[in-house]
C-alpha positions, 0 to 999 in steps of 0.5 A: 500500500505504501508503494501505490501511494508513492506511485499515485503521488508521482503521477499527480506531480507529473500531471501538474508539471506537464500542465505547467510546462504546457502553460496552463494550470490543471482544470483551467482553459488556456487563453487564446494566444492573441490575448496573452500580450497586453499593451502594458507589458514591458518593452522588449529589447527589439523595441528600443530605438536606434540612433546615429550620433554625429559628434563634432569636437572643435578646438581653437586658441583664438589665433587660427581657425578652429580645428575639428575632429568628427566621429559617429556612433550608432547606438541602441537605446540604453547601450553604451558606445565609445570612441578613442582617438590618440597616440601613445607617447614616451614620457622621457627620452629612452635610456640606453638599452640595458638587459633586465634579469631575464634578458629583456630591455626596458624602455622609457615609460609611455602614456596614452594621450588623446580623446575618449568619448563614451555615450549612451542615450534614452528617449525623453518622456515625451518621446520627441527628443533624446537625452544623451549621457556623455563622458569626454576625456581629453589629455595632452602631453607637454614635454618633457613629462607633463600630461594634462587631463580634462574630464567632462561628464554631462547630459544633453537633450537633442532633437533629431536632425538638430545639433546640440551643445554637449559641453564647452571647456576653456583651458590654457587659452584653448577652447573646446566645444563638443556638439552632437546631432542625432539621426533616428535610424529605427 
Protein backbone atom coordinates (compact mmCIF):
# COMPACT_ATOMS: atom_id res chain seq x y z
CA UNK A 1 0.00 0.00 0.00
CA UNK A 2 2.89 2.30 0.67
CA UNK A 3 4.36 1.88 -2.86
CA UNK A 4 0.98 2.52 -4.53
CA UNK A 5 0.58 5.85 -2.68
CA UNK A 6 4.05 6.89 -3.92
CA UNK A 7 3.08 5.95 -7.48
CA UNK A 8 -0.17 7.94 -7.27
CA UNK A 9 1.70 10.94 -5.82
CA UNK A 10 4.34 10.65 -8.57
CA UNK A 11 1.65 10.54 -11.27
CA UNK A 12 -0.13 13.56 -9.77
CA UNK A 13 3.13 15.52 -9.61
CA UNK A 14 3.92 14.58 -13.21
CA UNK A 15 0.45 15.71 -14.30
CA UNK A 16 0.86 19.09 -12.56
CA UNK A 17 4.34 19.59 -14.07
CA UNK A 18 3.20 18.68 -17.58
CA UNK A 19 0.27 21.08 -17.36
CA UNK A 20 2.57 23.90 -16.13
CA UNK A 21 5.01 23.27 -18.98
CA UNK A 22 2.06 23.45 -21.35
CA UNK A 23 1.25 26.89 -19.92
CA UNK A 24 -1.99 26.15 -18.06
CA UNK A 25 -2.74 25.02 -14.54
CA UNK A 26 -4.91 21.89 -14.17
CA UNK A 27 -8.63 22.44 -14.62
CA UNK A 28 -8.01 25.77 -16.39
CA UNK A 29 -8.55 26.66 -20.02
CA UNK A 30 -5.68 28.28 -21.89
CA UNK A 31 -6.44 31.80 -23.12
CA UNK A 32 -6.19 32.46 -26.85
CA UNK A 33 -2.68 33.40 -27.97
CA UNK A 34 -3.72 36.93 -29.03
CA UNK A 35 -4.97 37.83 -25.57
CA UNK A 36 -1.71 36.88 -23.82
CA UNK A 37 0.21 40.00 -24.90
CA UNK A 38 -1.05 43.28 -23.48
CA UNK A 39 -0.06 46.85 -24.16
CA UNK A 40 1.15 47.22 -20.57
CA UNK A 41 3.81 44.53 -20.97
CA UNK A 42 7.40 45.75 -20.64
CA UNK A 43 9.10 46.73 -23.88
CA UNK A 44 11.22 44.08 -25.50
CA UNK A 45 14.87 44.72 -26.37
CA UNK A 46 13.86 44.80 -30.04
CA UNK A 47 11.55 47.76 -29.29
CA UNK A 48 14.45 50.00 -28.30
CA UNK A 49 15.22 52.98 -30.54
CA UNK A 50 18.40 53.15 -32.61
CA UNK A 51 20.07 56.49 -33.39
CA UNK A 52 23.18 57.66 -35.20
CA UNK A 53 25.04 60.36 -33.26
CA UNK A 54 27.37 62.63 -35.25
CA UNK A 55 29.82 64.34 -32.89
CA UNK A 56 31.98 67.37 -33.69
CA UNK A 57 34.80 68.43 -31.38
CA UNK A 58 36.18 71.84 -32.28
CA UNK A 59 39.30 73.32 -30.71
CA UNK A 60 40.60 76.86 -31.10
CA UNK A 61 43.24 79.00 -29.49
CA UNK A 62 41.85 82.26 -30.90
CA UNK A 63 44.72 82.84 -33.34
CA UNK A 64 43.71 80.37 -36.05
CA UNK A 65 40.52 78.85 -37.42
CA UNK A 66 39.15 76.04 -35.24
CA UNK A 67 40.38 72.54 -35.86
CA UNK A 68 37.69 69.88 -35.81
CA UNK A 69 37.51 66.18 -35.13
CA UNK A 70 34.34 64.38 -36.21
CA UNK A 71 33.14 60.90 -35.40
CA UNK A 72 29.92 58.91 -35.45
CA UNK A 73 28.41 56.39 -33.03
CA UNK A 74 25.41 54.21 -33.81
CA UNK A 75 23.69 53.33 -30.54
CA UNK A 76 20.71 51.32 -29.43
CA UNK A 77 18.78 52.90 -26.57
CA UNK A 78 20.42 52.20 -23.15
CA UNK A 79 23.57 50.69 -24.74
CA UNK A 80 26.95 52.39 -24.35
CA UNK A 81 29.43 53.18 -27.10
CA UNK A 82 32.80 54.85 -27.13
CA UNK A 83 35.39 56.32 -29.45
CA UNK A 84 39.10 56.63 -28.63
CA UNK A 85 41.44 58.77 -30.74
CA UNK A 86 45.04 59.43 -29.76
CA UNK A 87 48.57 58.17 -29.58
CA UNK A 88 50.97 56.53 -27.18
CA UNK A 89 53.85 58.86 -26.28
CA UNK A 90 57.13 58.38 -24.49
CA UNK A 91 57.29 60.35 -21.24
CA UNK A 92 61.09 60.56 -21.21
CA UNK A 93 63.92 60.08 -23.66
CA UNK A 94 64.65 56.38 -23.93
CA UNK A 95 67.56 55.23 -21.74
CA UNK A 96 70.31 53.21 -23.34
CA UNK A 97 69.15 49.61 -23.61
CA UNK A 98 70.15 47.52 -20.65
CA UNK A 99 69.03 43.96 -20.35
CA UNK A 100 66.89 43.07 -17.36
CA UNK A 101 67.19 39.89 -15.28
CA UNK A 102 65.53 37.79 -17.99
CA UNK A 103 67.40 39.41 -20.87
CA UNK A 104 64.61 41.90 -21.67
CA UNK A 105 65.43 45.53 -22.23
CA UNK A 106 63.22 48.11 -20.55
CA UNK A 107 62.26 51.31 -22.43
CA UNK A 108 61.03 54.62 -21.13
CA UNK A 109 57.57 54.92 -19.58
CA UNK A 110 54.74 55.60 -22.03
CA UNK A 111 51.28 57.15 -21.77
CA UNK A 112 48.17 57.16 -23.97
CA UNK A 113 47.04 60.72 -24.76
CA UNK A 114 44.18 61.99 -26.90
CA UNK A 115 40.42 61.89 -26.63
CA UNK A 116 37.89 59.35 -25.41
CA UNK A 117 34.14 59.88 -25.68
CA UNK A 118 31.68 57.42 -24.12
CA UNK A 119 27.96 57.90 -24.70
CA UNK A 120 24.57 56.32 -24.13
CA UNK A 121 21.05 57.64 -24.60
CA UNK A 122 17.44 57.19 -23.70
CA UNK A 123 14.26 58.73 -25.02
CA UNK A 124 12.71 61.63 -23.10
CA UNK A 125 9.28 61.01 -21.53
CA UNK A 126 7.59 62.84 -24.41
CA UNK A 127 9.39 60.59 -26.90
CA UNK A 128 10.28 63.52 -29.18
CA UNK A 129 13.87 64.07 -28.04
CA UNK A 130 16.80 62.03 -26.79
CA UNK A 131 18.68 62.52 -23.54
CA UNK A 132 22.30 61.65 -24.24
CA UNK A 133 24.77 60.95 -21.42
CA UNK A 134 28.34 61.78 -22.43
CA UNK A 135 31.72 61.38 -20.72
CA UNK A 136 34.58 63.11 -22.53
CA UNK A 137 38.22 62.68 -21.54
CA UNK A 138 40.95 64.68 -23.25
CA UNK A 139 44.65 64.54 -22.45
CA UNK A 140 47.71 66.21 -23.93
CA UNK A 141 51.41 65.73 -23.47
CA UNK A 142 53.56 68.75 -22.59
CA UNK A 143 57.21 67.64 -22.81
CA UNK A 144 59.26 66.59 -21.07
CA UNK A 145 56.99 64.75 -18.58
CA UNK A 146 53.68 66.60 -18.06
CA UNK A 147 50.36 65.04 -19.05
CA UNK A 148 47.32 67.33 -18.84
CA UNK A 149 43.95 65.64 -18.49
CA UNK A 150 40.42 67.09 -18.69
CA UNK A 151 37.27 65.09 -17.93
CA UNK A 152 33.76 66.34 -18.67
CA UNK A 153 30.60 64.47 -17.72
CA UNK A 154 27.12 65.64 -18.57
CA UNK A 155 23.83 65.25 -20.36
CA UNK A 156 22.34 66.98 -23.38
CA UNK A 157 18.83 66.96 -24.76
CA UNK A 158 18.83 66.76 -28.54
CA UNK A 159 16.20 66.66 -31.28
CA UNK A 160 16.64 64.50 -34.37
CA UNK A 161 18.49 66.35 -37.11
CA UNK A 162 19.45 69.35 -34.95
CA UNK A 163 22.90 69.92 -33.42
CA UNK A 164 23.02 70.25 -29.63
CA UNK A 165 25.83 71.53 -27.44
CA UNK A 166 27.17 68.82 -25.12
CA UNK A 167 29.99 70.70 -23.40
CA UNK A 168 32.35 73.67 -23.68
CA UNK A 169 35.70 73.91 -21.93
CA UNK A 170 38.28 76.66 -21.87
CA UNK A 171 41.76 75.72 -20.65
CA UNK A 172 45.08 77.47 -21.06
CA UNK A 173 43.79 79.85 -23.77
CA UNK A 174 42.24 77.00 -25.74
CA UNK A 175 38.53 76.50 -26.17
CA UNK A 176 37.00 73.08 -26.78
CA UNK A 177 33.39 72.55 -27.81
CA UNK A 178 31.60 69.23 -28.33
CA UNK A 179 28.31 69.10 -30.24
CA UNK A 180 26.14 66.17 -31.31
CA UNK A 181 23.46 65.72 -33.96
CA UNK A 182 21.19 62.68 -33.56
CA UNK A 183 19.52 60.93 -36.51
CA UNK A 184 16.82 58.32 -35.89
CA UNK A 185 17.61 55.02 -37.62
CA UNK A 186 14.89 52.86 -36.09
